[in-house]
N, C-alpha and C positions, 0 to 999 in steps of 0.2 A: 241431788243435783246439789244446791247449795253448799252440803256437807262434804262432797266431793274437790267442791274449786276449795273449800275454805281450806282441807287437806293437802290438794295439787301447792298451794301458797306457801304452805309450811314445809311441804319440801324442796321447793324451790329454791327456799332462803338459805337450805342448808350447806351448798357448794361455797357462796360467799364466807356463812358464818365459818366454816373449817377452814377457806383459806385465810384470815383473818386470825384465826388462833394461832396457825402455825408461821404467825410473821415473827422476825426475830427486833423487835423495838429496839434497834442496839443503841441508837440515837438517842432515845429517851430511858435506856437503862446503858450506861457506858462506861467503861470501867479505868479512866483515867481524868484525871484533877479538871482540865481546860474542858474535856469533855462535859464533863458533870457540869461544872461551870455554866457553858452554853448552853446545854438542858434545862439552867434553872433558867434562865435570859430567855429562852423559848417559853417554860412554864408561866411566867413571870409578864411575858409582855403577854401571852393570850388570856390570862387571866385580868389586864387589865381591859382589855381587847370587849372581853365576854361583859366587862360590867355595864357597856352601854350596849349592846349587842340582845344580850339576854331582854334586858326591860323593854328594848324599841319593839322584840318581837312580840312577848308577850302584850303590849299596850294594845300593841295594832289585832290583835286578835280581840282583846279587851272591848276595845273601842268597837270593832265591828259587830262583836256580838250587841254589847250594851246599847248603841244607837243605830239598831237594827227596822228595818221600817216598821215592822208587826210590834216593836215595845213601843206600847204609847206612855207607860211610865215615864219614859225618859224624858227628862229636860231637853223642848225645842226650843232656840233660841236662836232662828236668825239672822240677828242685826250680833252678837257677838263676834269682836274684833279682835280684842286684846286684853292680856292678864299677866301683869307685873310679875308677879309669883311662879307663873309659869314660865318666863321669858328667862328669867335669874334659874331657874331650875337647868331648861333646854341649855343654857351657855355655857354657865357654872362647871357643869357634870364632866361634859366631854373637855372643859380646856383645862380642867383639873386630872383627869385621866391623859392628858395629854401633855401634860408640864410632866406628871410622873414617869411618864414613857418616856421622854425626851432626858430627863435626867439618868433613867433606868441605864437607858443605848450610853448618854454620854460615859459613864463610868464603866461600864463595859465595853466599851470600844477599845479603851485607854488600858482596861485591868487586863483584857483577853487580847492585847495586839500581840501577833506570832513573832515580831521580832525582839518583845520583853523578855529577857531571862526570868525564869521564873523566883518564887519569892515561898511557895509555899508547895507542899508533897500533895495537902489535902485541906482540909477543911481545919484540922486539929493539928495540925503537923506543917510548921514553917523547914525550910530547907536548913538542913545544916552548916555551919560556917566551912565545914572544911571536906564539903559534898564537892567531888569532880564531876561535871555533866558528862555523858558519852555522845561522843561527837559520831552523828553520820554525815557522810555526802550522798547526797541522794543526784541520780542521773535517772529522767524519761527516755527510753529510746523507741522506736518503733519496733516492735510493741513490747516493752519488758521493763523492769525496773531494774536498774544496778545499785548496789549500794557499798560503800566504802566506808570503811571503819579507819581512819587513820592510826587512831591511839595504838589500835591493836593489827594491824598493816596488812589484813584482810579486808575482802572484796566479794558480793555475793550478789545471785540474779533471783529474782522471784524469791526473794528469804532475809526477814527484818526479825531482828532477836533484840530482847533489851531487857535487861535486869528493871526487876520491880522496884519503885521506891527510887529510882535513880533519875535526875531530870535529865532528859535528852536533847542535845543540841541540832537540830538540822539543817544543814544545807543543800538547798535545793534548785537544781538547774534540768537544761532539756538539751538534746542531741541536734533536734531538727526542727520540729513542731510546740507549740504553746500544750503546754499536757496540764493536767491537776493533779498533787500524789495528796491522797483523802485514807485516812482509819479512823472511820467513822466513831470506834470503842476509844479511839486515844484522842482527838483531838479534829477542830476543821479543816476543810481541804484549803492547801494550799496552792496556788498555782507555779509551774516549773516553765520558766523560757529558754530558749536557747542564748547565749549570751549574755547572761542576766543570774544574779543568784537570790531568792531569796530565802526566810529563814522560817521556819519554826522552834518553838520550845514547848513543850511537852512533858506528860513523866503518865506511866501506866501504873494503875495502883493494886492491880488485882491479876494474878498468873491465869495464863491461857493463850489459846491461837484463835486470832482474831483476823478479821479480811481487812485486806484490805489493795486498791484498786483506783483507776485512770477516771477523774471526775469531770474530763472534757474531750470531747469525742474527737479525736485524733488519727481516724481512717479505719480500712478494714481491720486490724484487730485490736480495734479498743475493746469488743465486748469482752475479750481474755486478758487482756490486760491488768492481771491481778496477781496479789503476792499474798503470801503469808505471814502475820504477823504476833511473833509468840514473846510473851511478856513469863520472864522466868527468873527465879530468887538466882540470889549472885552467883553462886554454886554452878546453877543449873549453867547460867551464860558463859563462865570460863570453861563450862567443858564444852558447851556449843563452840567455843574459840577453839579450843586443842583440834574438834573434830572438823574443823573447815582446816585448820594447817594442816592435819593430818591427811586430810582427803582430797583438799585444790590444788589447783595448777599454776602456773605462776601467768598472770595479767600482764600485760606489756602493750606499748601501742600497737602491735602490728594484731596480738589478740585482740585487743579494743576494738579497732579498724573492723575487725571480722563479726565480732560480735555484734557492731551497731548497724548490722546489714539490719532490714527490716525481716521482723520473722514472728510467725506466732506460735502461741499456745507452748511456750519457751520452758524447757524444766528448768529446775533448779541446778544450780551451779555454783561451786565454790572455787575461790580462789587463794590459796595458804600465802601468794605476795603478789604485792603490786608494786607498777614500776614508780620510782619516786616522780611527782611533779602531776601525774595523769590525771587527775581530776580537775585540777587548774587548767592544764592545757584543754580538756573537755569544755569548761566554763569560760575560757577565752577562745575558741574556735579555732585552735592550732593544735588539735591533735594529728589533722592532717598533715605527714610529711612537707615542709615548703609553705606553707601558710601563716600569715602574720596573725601575731595574736594580738586580739582585742585591747588588751592593754599598750601594745607597742605602737596601735594605730591611734590609741586616746593621747600617748604621749607626744606623737607628731604632732596631732590636732592642736593640742598644747600649748607647744612651740610655735605655734602658727603654719603648720604645713610644711612640705620639703621641698613645694617649687615644681619647676618642670622635671627634673631629674627624678620625684616619686614614681613617674610612669611606669617606672621596672617594678614597682611593688603593685600594678593590677591585677594581676594573675594571683598572689600571694592574698588579696582582699576580697575574690569572689569567693562567698561562704555559703550565699545563699542557694546555687548552682551544685555546689562541692557532691553533690548523689549523683546529677545527672547527666554524668559525662561517660556514662558507660553504655555498652551498646545491650541495647534489649531488655532496659530496666524498667519493669512495672513503676507506674506514679504509686505515691506513698500510700494514696487515696483511694488505688484502682485495684481491682481482684488481681492477684497472682493466677492471670490466664497468658500471660504472653503478649499481650495486646501493649503497644507502647504507649506510654503518656501523652496525652495531650499535645505537652509542651512538645513533644520529637517530631509532630507529625505537622509539617508546613504547608502549605497550598502551595502549587508552582508559580515559579514567578515573585517568590518573595525573599528568596534569599540573600540576593543584593540589598533586599531592604533592610532586614534583618542586620545581616552584618553590621552596616550602616550604622545602624542605634545599637548595635554592642558596640562599636566602635565611638558613637560618639559620648553615650552613657554605660561607661566601664562598669558602673555599680547594679545596672539589669542581669538579671539571668533568670532562668527557668527553675522552679525550685519544686516541683511535682516530682520529677523523675528518683528516683534511691536505686543505687547503684553500687557495687564494693568500690572502694577507695583501689589505688592504686595495690595489686597487690595477684595473687591467686585466684581471686573472686571468691573462693569457697566461702561457706559458711561454718562457723563453728562448731564442732561436734558437738553434738549433744552429752550429758554429761550428768547422772543421776548420780546423786548422793546417798539416796536412803536405802 
């Protein structure tokens, strides 16, 4: 019977071991220099902390064994209460580790600032003086990723490609809710927020196909909000750009407003041309016709406001409910069952109160619902490019 139990325990350990063997430890084996430096920071921090944790765990078992009740050879001194040498060890070792950890963290925080342009391609190669970074403008939609290549004049959905050993300058925003842009092999995650632009500078050092995804929960389609990031040589990148231009369609504001509609498992799409200023309009929350751009509103505020005559701007400033005005629109975080969003279900007898509140507080509006902006309301047709 004991032999059978031993065999059963060994067999029970096989599934977890197999699962661990199949894990892709991309965070600890990245392909980009920024991610590699972040990996090194994780390793250094872990080792520094283990310098205290391991001895403490070891000494805990040692003391329990050494001073067990049955060990009559151990010194018994119930009056002992202080040791200067022991106090020095107990306090100086953690203090030294905290100082070292703090110094490493402070230096890395500034060195790995995502807004900071790259000064090296890897540990052995600085960025050449004549290198021009690849600019990519990222828009987090519900629930897909839109990438603009302004220098190449193209855009893609759920596919990102960059040449190896070329710095990438990401400009990141979102259309409706906060999200997070993350390619573990490339660099750490950076948040995408509507009406704001965050930055990320990174470089891919090895060719390959890598996983990119959303690292911040944003509703029903969050689990499938993924894309492929391809690291290729310069010749491969030029060929990819040519393929996008040959197979893609045009992306204008009307096309974007259809694409912006929430959808899941969106296929890869290519856009051979992009309307001028579209990314800036998305960033400033004025891609929908008739909406005031954020920079216009900030200019008005900087000039002291527009006074009573600015009441006509009220509708142009309603950003949060720009998707909630359609009929039968499901909420962005509500299953697509046809059930109306909670913001559209008003108890009887509250219409007047709600109308009064909306009149007195013009900035308030439901933002849970999603629908198409003015237009035919149909989603963009799927476009497979492979």
